[in-house]
C-alpha positions as CSV (number, residue, x, y, z in Angstrom):
1,M,54.3,8.1,-15.6
2,R,54.3,5.9,-18.7
3,E,56.2,3.3,-16.8
4,I,53.7,3.4,-14.0
5,T,50.8,3.2,-16.4
6,R,52.4,0.3,-18.3
7,G,53.1,-1.5,-15.0
8,L,49.5,-1.1,-13.8
9,G,48.2,-2.4,-17.2
10,T,50.5,-5.4,-17.0
11,L,49.2,-6.2,-13.4
12,D,45.6,-5.7,-14.5
13,G,46.1,-8.2,-17.3
14,E,47.8,-10.7,-15.0
15,I,44.9,-10.5,-12.5
16,F,42.4,-11.0,-15.3
17,E,44.2,-14.1,-16.6
18,T,44.4,-15.6,-13.1
19,I,40.6,-15.2,-12.6
20,A,39.8,-16.2,-16.2
21,Q,41.8,-19.3,-16.1
22,S,40.5,-20.5,-12.7
23,H,38.5,-23.7,-13.0
24,S,35.6,-23.6,-10.6
25,P,32.2,-25.2,-11.1
26,G,30.7,-22.5,-8.9
27,L,32.1,-19.7,-11.1
28,D,31.0,-21.5,-14.2
29,A,27.4,-22.0,-13.0
30,V,26.8,-18.6,-11.2
31,M,28.8,-15.9,-13.0
32,P,27.2,-16.1,-16.4
33,R,23.7,-16.0,-14.9
34,L,24.5,-13.2,-12.6
35,T,26.1,-11.0,-15.3
36,R,23.0,-11.6,-17.6
37,T,20.6,-10.7,-14.8
38,A,22.5,-7.4,-14.3
39,D,22.2,-6.5,-18.0
40,H,20.5,-3.2,-18.5
41,S,20.3,-2.9,-14.6
42,K,17.4,-5.5,-14.6
43,L,18.6,-6.9,-11.3
44,W,18.6,-3.5,-9.6
45,F,15.2,-2.5,-11.0
46,A,13.7,-5.8,-9.7
47,I,15.1,-5.2,-6.2
48,A,13.9,-1.6,-6.3
49,G,10.4,-2.8,-7.2
50,A,10.3,-5.2,-4.3
51,M,11.5,-2.5,-1.9
52,A,8.8,-0.1,-3.3
53,L,6.1,-2.7,-2.7
54,S,7.3,-3.4,0.9
55,G,5.1,-0.6,2.3
56,H,8.0,0.7,4.4
57,A,8.7,4.4,3.9
58,T,12.5,4.0,4.4
59,A,12.7,1.2,1.9
60,Q,10.7,3.1,-0.6
61,R,12.9,6.2,-0.3
62,A,16.0,4.0,-0.7
63,A,14.5,2.4,-3.8
64,V,13.9,5.8,-5.4
65,R,17.3,7.0,-4.6
66,G,19.0,3.9,-5.8
67,V,17.2,3.9,-9.2
68,A,17.8,7.7,-9.6
69,T,21.5,7.1,-8.9
70,V,21.7,4.3,-11.4
71,G,20.1,6.5,-14.0
72,V,22.6,9.3,-13.6
73,T,25.5,6.9,-13.4
74,S,24.5,5.2,-16.6
75,L,24.4,8.5,-18.4
76,V,27.8,9.6,-17.1
77,T,29.4,6.2,-17.7
78,N,28.1,5.6,-21.3
79,Q,28.1,9.2,-22.6
80,I,31.2,10.6,-20.9
81,A,33.5,8.1,-19.2
82,K,33.6,5.5,-22.0
83,R,34.7,8.2,-24.4
84,I,37.7,9.5,-22.5
85,R,40.1,6.6,-23.2
86,N,39.8,3.9,-25.7
87,R,40.5,0.4,-24.3
88,P,39.7,-2.8,-26.1
89,R,37.9,-5.6,-24.4
90,P,40.1,-8.4,-23.1
91,E,40.8,-11.5,-25.1
92,A,38.4,-14.2,-23.7
93,T,40.2,-17.2,-25.1
94,S,41.5,-18.1,-21.7
95,V,38.0,-18.1,-20.2
96,P,36.3,-21.5,-20.0
97,L,33.8,-21.8,-22.8
98,Q,30.8,-22.5,-20.5
99,R,31.6,-19.3,-18.6
100,R,32.0,-16.9,-21.5
101,S,29.4,-14.2,-22.4
102,H,27.1,-15.3,-25.2
103,R,27.4,-11.9,-26.7
104,T,30.7,-10.0,-26.8
105,P,30.1,-6.3,-25.9
106,T,31.3,-3.9,-28.6
107,S,31.6,-0.7,-26.5
108,N,34.8,0.6,-24.9
109,S,36.0,-1.6,-22.1
110,L,36.9,1.2,-19.6
111,P,35.0,1.6,-17.3
112,S,32.6,-1.2,-16.6
113,G,29.0,0.0,-16.9
114,H,27.6,-3.0,-15.0
115,S,29.9,-2.3,-12.1
116,A,29.1,1.4,-12.1
117,S,25.4,0.7,-12.0
118,A,25.9,-1.9,-9.3
119,A,27.9,0.4,-7.0
120,A,25.5,3.3,-7.7
121,F,22.4,1.3,-6.6
122,A,24.1,-0.2,-3.5
123,M,25.5,3.1,-2.4
124,G,22.3,5.0,-3.2
125,V,20.2,2.6,-1.2
126,G,22.8,2.6,1.6
127,V,22.5,6.4,1.9
128,E,18.9,5.9,3.1
129,H,19.3,2.5,4.8
130,A,22.8,1.4,5.6
131,P,22.2,-2.3,6.5
132,T,20.4,-2.9,3.2
133,G,23.1,-1.0,1.3
134,L,25.8,-3.2,3.0
135,V,24.0,-6.4,1.8
136,L,23.6,-4.9,-1.7
137,G,27.3,-3.9,-1.7
138,G,28.2,-7.6,-1.5
139,L,25.9,-8.4,-4.4
140,A,27.4,-5.5,-6.3
141,G,30.9,-6.9,-5.7
142,L,29.8,-10.2,-7.1
143,V,28.4,-8.5,-10.2
144,G,31.8,-6.9,-10.7
145,L,33.5,-10.2,-10.3
146,S,31.1,-11.7,-12.9
147,R,32.3,-9.2,-15.5
148,I,35.9,-10.4,-15.0
149,A,35.1,-14.1,-14.7
150,T,33.1,-14.1,-18.0
151,G,35.8,-12.2,-19.9
152,A,33.9,-9.0,-20.4
153,H,36.2,-6.6,-18.5
154,Y,39.6,-6.2,-16.9
155,P,39.7,-5.8,-13.1
156,G,40.7,-2.1,-13.6
157,D,37.5,-1.5,-15.6
158,V,35.5,-2.9,-12.8
159,L,37.2,-0.8,-10.1
160,A,36.8,2.3,-12.3
161,G,33.1,1.6,-12.6
162,F,32.8,1.1,-8.9
163,G,34.5,4.4,-8.3
164,I,32.1,6.3,-10.7
165,G,28.9,4.8,-9.2
166,A,30.1,5.4,-5.6
167,T,31.1,9.0,-6.4
168,I,27.7,9.9,-8.0
169,A,25.9,8.3,-5.0
170,V,28.0,10.4,-2.6
171,I,27.3,13.6,-4.6
172,G,23.6,12.8,-4.7
173,S,23.6,12.4,-0.9
174,R,25.1,15.9,-0.6
175,L,22.7,17.5,-3.0
176,I,19.6,15.7,-1.6
177,P,20.4,14.7,2.0
178,P,18.7,11.5,3.2
179,I,15.9,11.6,5.7
180,T,17.6,10.5,9.0
181,P,16.1,10.8,12.5
182,H,17.4,13.7,14.6
183,N,19.8,12.7,17.3
184,I,17.5,14.0,20.0
185,A,16.2,11.8,22.8
186,I,12.3,11.8,22.7
187,A,10.0,10.1,25.2
188,P,8.0,7.2,23.9
189,P,4.6,8.1,22.4
190,S,1.8,8.8,24.9
191,R,-0.9,6.1,24.5
192,V,-4.4,7.0,25.7
193,P,-6.4,4.0,27.0
194,T,-9.6,3.9,24.9
195,P,-12.0,1.1,24.0
196,S,-12.1,-0.2,20.5
197,C,-14.9,0.9,18.2
198,P,-15.5,-1.7,15.6
199,R,-18.6,-0.3,14.0
200,G,-18.0,3.4,14.7
201,A,-20.7,4.1,17.4
202,G,-20.1,7.6,18.8
203,V,-18.1,8.7,15.8
204,V,-19.3,11.8,14.0
205,V,-17.7,12.2,10.6
206,V,-17.7,15.7,8.9
207,G,-16.6,16.0,5.3
208,N,-17.1,17.9,2.1
209,P,-18.0,15.5,-0.8
210,A,-16.5,18.1,-3.3
211,S,-13.1,18.3,-1.5
212,G,-9.9,16.8,-2.8
213,S,-10.8,17.3,-6.5
214,G,-13.8,15.1,-6.0
215,N,-12.1,12.6,-3.7
216,G,-14.2,13.7,-0.7
217,R,-17.3,11.7,-1.9
218,Q,-15.2,8.4,-2.2
219,V,-13.8,9.0,1.3
220,L,-17.3,9.4,2.9
221,D,-18.7,6.4,1.0
222,K,-15.9,4.2,2.2
223,V,-16.4,5.4,5.8
224,R,-20.1,4.5,5.5
225,S,-19.2,0.9,4.5
226,L,-16.5,0.5,7.1
227,L,-18.2,2.2,10.1
228,P,-21.9,1.6,9.6
229,D,-22.8,3.0,13.1
230,A,-21.0,6.3,12.6
231,E,-22.9,9.6,11.9
232,I,-21.9,11.2,8.6
233,V,-22.3,15.0,8.2
234,E,-21.9,16.1,4.6
235,V,-21.0,19.8,4.1
236,G,-23.1,21.5,1.5
237,P,-21.9,24.2,-0.9
238,D,-23.4,27.0,1.2
239,E,-22.7,25.7,4.7
240,D,-20.1,26.8,7.1
241,M,-17.8,23.8,7.7
242,S,-16.3,25.2,10.9
243,D,-19.8,25.6,12.4
244,L,-20.8,22.1,11.4
245,M,-17.6,20.7,13.0
246,R,-18.1,22.7,16.2
247,R,-21.7,21.3,16.5
248,A,-20.5,17.8,15.7
249,A,-17.7,17.9,18.3
250,S,-20.3,18.9,21.0
251,R,-22.2,15.6,20.5
252,A,-19.4,13.2,19.4
253,D,-17.3,10.8,21.3
254,V,-14.9,11.0,18.4
255,L,-14.7,13.8,15.9
256,A,-13.6,12.5,12.5
257,V,-12.8,15.0,9.7
258,S,-12.3,14.4,6.1
259,G,-10.2,17.0,4.3
260,G,-6.7,18.4,3.7
261,D,-4.3,20.2,6.0
262,G,-6.3,23.4,6.3
263,T,-9.5,21.6,7.2
264,I,-7.7,19.5,9.9
265,A,-6.1,22.6,11.3
266,C,-9.6,24.1,11.7
267,A,-10.9,21.0,13.3
268,A,-8.1,20.5,15.9
269,P,-9.0,23.4,18.2
270,L,-12.7,22.5,18.1
271,A,-11.8,18.9,19.2
272,L,-9.6,20.4,22.0
273,E,-12.4,22.7,23.1
274,A,-14.9,19.9,23.2
275,G,-12.5,17.5,24.9
276,V,-12.9,14.7,22.3
277,P,-10.2,12.9,20.2
278,L,-9.6,13.7,16.6
279,A,-9.6,11.2,13.7
280,V,-8.1,12.3,10.5
281,L,-9.4,11.0,7.1
282,P,-7.1,12.0,4.2
283,G,-9.6,13.6,1.9
284,G,-7.8,16.7,0.6
285,T,-5.5,17.5,-2.2
286,H,-2.5,17.6,0.1
287,N,-2.6,15.4,3.2
288,H,0.8,16.2,4.8
289,F,-0.6,16.0,8.4
290,A,-2.3,12.7,7.8
291,R,0.8,11.3,6.1
292,D,3.0,12.4,9.0
293,L,0.6,10.5,11.4
294,G,1.2,7.4,9.3
295,I,-2.3,7.6,7.7
296,R,-1.9,6.9,4.0
297,S,-5.5,5.8,3.3
298,V,-9.0,5.8,4.7
299,A,-8.5,2.2,5.7
300,D,-5.5,3.3,7.9
301,A,-7.7,5.9,9.7
302,V,-10.6,3.6,10.2
303,G,-8.3,0.8,11.4
304,A,-6.9,3.2,14.1
305,I,-10.5,4.0,15.3
306,T,-11.7,0.3,15.3
307,D,-8.5,-0.8,17.1
308,G,-8.8,2.1,19.6
309,H,-5.2,3.2,19.0
310,L,-5.2,6.8,20.5
311,T,-2.0,8.8,21.1
312,R,-1.3,12.4,22.0
313,I,0.6,14.9,19.7
314,D,1.8,18.4,20.0
315,I,0.1,21.5,18.8
316,V,1.5,25.0,18.4
317,R,-0.2,28.1,19.7
318,L,0.4,31.5,18.0
319,N,0.0,34.2,20.5
320,D,-1.8,31.8,22.7
321,E,-4.8,31.7,20.3
322,T,-4.3,30.4,16.8
323,V,-3.5,26.6,16.5
324,V,-0.8,25.5,14.1
325,L,-0.5,21.8,13.2
326,N,2.1,21.8,10.4
327,T,4.0,25.0,9.6
328,A,3.9,28.7,9.8
329,S,5.8,31.1,7.6
330,I,6.5,34.8,6.9
331,G,8.1,36.4,3.9
332,A,8.1,34.6,0.6
333,Y,8.2,31.0,1.7
334,P,4.8,30.0,0.2
335,H,5.9,31.5,-3.1
336,F,9.2,29.6,-2.9
337,V,7.4,26.3,-2.3
338,R,5.0,26.9,-5.2
339,T,7.8,27.8,-7.6
340,R,10.0,24.8,-6.5
341,T,7.0,22.4,-7.0
342,R,6.4,23.7,-10.5
343,L,10.1,23.5,-11.4
344,Q,10.5,20.0,-10.1
345,R,8.3,18.7,-12.9
346,K,11.2,19.2,-15.3
347,R,14.3,19.4,-13.1
348,S,16.0,17.6,-10.2
349,R,15.0,18.7,-6.7
350,P,18.3,20.4,-5.8
351,F,18.4,22.5,-9.0
352,A,14.7,23.3,-8.7
353,T,15.3,24.4,-5.1
354,A,18.2,26.6,-6.1
355,L,16.3,28.2,-9.1
356,A,13.2,28.7,-6.9
357,L,15.4,30.4,-4.3
358,T,16.9,32.7,-6.9
359,A,13.6,33.6,-8.4
360,T,12.0,34.2,-5.0
361,M,14.8,36.4,-3.7
362,R,14.9,38.5,-6.8
363,R,11.2,39.1,-7.1
364,T,10.2,39.6,-3.5
365,R,11.2,42.1,-0.9
366,P,12.8,40.7,2.3
367,V,11.3,41.5,5.7
368,R,13.0,42.6,8.8
369,I,12.3,40.9,12.1
370,R,13.9,41.2,15.6
371,V,14.9,38.0,17.3
372,D,16.4,38.1,20.8
373,G,17.2,41.8,20.3
374,E,19.0,41.3,17.0
375,V,17.5,42.5,13.6
376,M,17.5,39.9,10.8
377,E,16.6,40.5,7.2
378,T,15.0,37.5,5.7
379,S,13.1,36.3,2.6
380,L,12.4,32.8,3.8
381,F,11.2,31.9,7.3
382,L,9.7,28.6,8.2
383,L,8.5,27.3,11.6
384,G,7.3,23.7,12.0
385,N,5.4,21.9,14.7
386,S,7.9,19.1,15.7
387,L,11.1,18.4,13.9
388,Y,11.0,18.1,10.1
389,L,13.4,16.0,7.9
390,P,15.7,16.4,6.1
391,S,17.7,19.4,7.3
392,G,18.0,22.4,5.0
393,F,15.3,24.5,3.3
394,A,13.4,21.6,1.6
395,P,11.9,19.7,4.6
396,S,9.4,17.0,3.5
397,R,8.1,15.0,6.5
398,R,8.1,14.4,10.3
399,L,8.8,11.1,11.9
400,R,7.3,12.2,15.2
401,L,4.7,14.8,16.1
402,D,5.2,14.7,19.9
403,D,8.8,15.8,20.5
404,G,7.8,19.1,22.2
405,L,9.9,21.2,19.9
406,L,9.6,23.9,17.2
407,D,11.6,23.5,14.1
408,V,12.7,27.0,13.0
409,R,14.6,27.7,9.8
410,I,15.6,31.1,8.6
411,L,17.6,32.4,5.6
412,E,19.3,35.7,6.1
413,V,19.7,38.0,3.1
414,G,20.9,41.2,4.5
415,H,24.6,40.6,3.6
416,R,26.8,41.1,0.6
417,F,26.5,38.5,-2.2
418,A,23.9,36.7,0.0
419,L,22.1,35.2,-3.0
420,A,25.2,33.8,-4.6
421,R,26.4,32.4,-1.3
422,L,23.1,30.7,-0.5
423,V,22.7,29.2,-3.9
424,G,26.3,27.9,-3.9
425,S,25.8,26.4,-0.5
426,M,22.5,24.7,-1.6
427,L,24.0,23.2,-4.7
428,T,27.0,21.8,-2.9
429,G,24.9,20.4,-0.1
430,R,26.5,22.6,2.6
431,L,23.6,24.9,3.4
432,E,23.6,23.8,7.1
433,R,27.1,25.2,7.4
434,S,26.3,28.6,5.9
435,P,26.4,31.5,8.4
436,L,23.3,32.9,6.5
437,Y,21.2,29.8,7.4
438,H,19.8,29.3,10.9
439,E,18.1,26.1,12.1
440,L,16.8,26.0,15.7
441,Q,15.0,23.4,17.7
442,V,13.3,25.2,20.6
443,P,10.0,24.9,22.7
444,E,9.2,28.5,22.1
445,F,10.1,31.2,19.6
446,S,9.2,34.9,19.3
447,F,9.9,37.7,16.9
448,S,8.7,41.3,16.4
449,A,8.2,43.0,13.0
450,V,10.6,45.9,12.5
451,D,8.8,47.7,9.6
452,G,5.1,47.2,10.4
453,P,2.8,44.2,10.8
454,L,3.7,41.0,9.0
455,V,1.3,38.4,7.6
456,V,1.9,34.9,9.1
457,A,0.7,32.1,6.9
458,H,0.0,28.7,8.5
459,D,-1.1,25.3,7.5
460,G,-1.6,26.3,3.9
461,E,-3.8,29.3,4.7
462,V,-3.1,33.1,4.7
463,G,-3.3,34.2,8.3
464,E,-3.5,37.5,10.1
465,S,-0.9,40.3,10.5
466,Y,1.1,40.6,13.6
467,D,3.5,43.2,15.1
468,E,4.7,40.6,17.5
469,A,4.4,36.8,17.3
470,T,5.1,34.1,19.9
471,F,4.9,30.5,19.0
472,R,4.7,28.0,21.9
473,V,4.4,24.2,21.9
474,E,1.5,22.7,23.8
475,Y,3.2,19.3,24.6
476,R,1.1,16.3,23.6
477,A,-2.1,18.3,24.0
478,L,-4.2,16.8,21.2
479,P,-5.4,13.1,21.3
480,V,-5.5,11.7,17.7
481,Y,-6.0,8.2,16.3
482,T,-2.9,6.8,14.6
483,P,-2.2,3.4,13.0
484,V,-0.7,0.7,15.3
485,T,2.1,0.2,12.8
486,R,3.4,3.3,11.1
487,R,4.5,2.8,7.5
């Protein structure tokens, strides 16, 4: 083994000398600037900032993952890897003077921190968007070369750094899977021909000024300025918003509603009943439905109305009556989500998810349901309108709301060591392969309660109790305004 190690060390030194002694005006001009730009990951932070400002959701997710991967990699490299084996920096006497680093690093040479961060960022971005990751991989390779060409590291140091950064990026992709579209063929969106409405004539807007922690007032004021011909109905503290929305829908050409997910879920069946399209103004604390439509701001919603961009999306009927726009759940799923959200303030998402799952399963009693004649004992049951991403039990968003499918996710707990098995699968990124986890994509789903009626919560509200529940997709039943270009 010593002979092999000695031989690799000799080879490493010879490759370093070959690169260091090479006389190239290109290397002399580019390598020092590139290595300085990559100091303290400044290059990667600048690229991440540009991606975050691009307005594209995929680029923004890739930037966040890339920066997070760099952060973890820097910690592992500097606090652990550099302390494993002491290796002095190479002698830079053979490096041309104009190419040498102005400041000789004093830390251990093995591994290269610059190279580790470069690989971490490129691979992290590539997990979310492969083409961008490929381009950044080439840039990362040049950063690694710059560390050799300027005399800061041996080639072996650079390769070790690349290996650390790439490994952490891969582990991160397992713990927090990327948001990638489902491999299911979906028909193109259903456009509804409708005239543009530049000043808002025929639009009736219903909103509560006090909603969204006071944001409701700003939403209504902005709508007034952008749609001067629209009718604005403000909901008073003692007024029934549902009744006001019903009356507004009866006289409107377009029913526009300012509020969060619960308010929009209440408005959708009223718009359907009146036969008018729905416009969603993000005015609540949580605006998941608006975000999944591509509406990030009031300007997005108003732009869709003025452009006349109307499409049809799915709704879900519970027992042919109650409308579900986002999700429905039984058992302790709402408690699980609240606990995970609280824990994420101080912990990473995978560990927060695992801790929330442990706390939920320990403190809540599972429920038994019968599905297709088989009894299942579950603590966490989630049903979504259209397919959510990513897979697993921490879904965050939908790319389409018109695929005609229910997204059903169930964790079974009626087995030996179920909690330990589920937590282990979640921490290793293998939950989808666990026999205790079920993920279905179906147009209709039914269950019956084994031990008495179960409360079905939906769209952030506590619903009614049911002995039997059937969820059925109404394919592209609801016309809604969406931006021409989804971000």
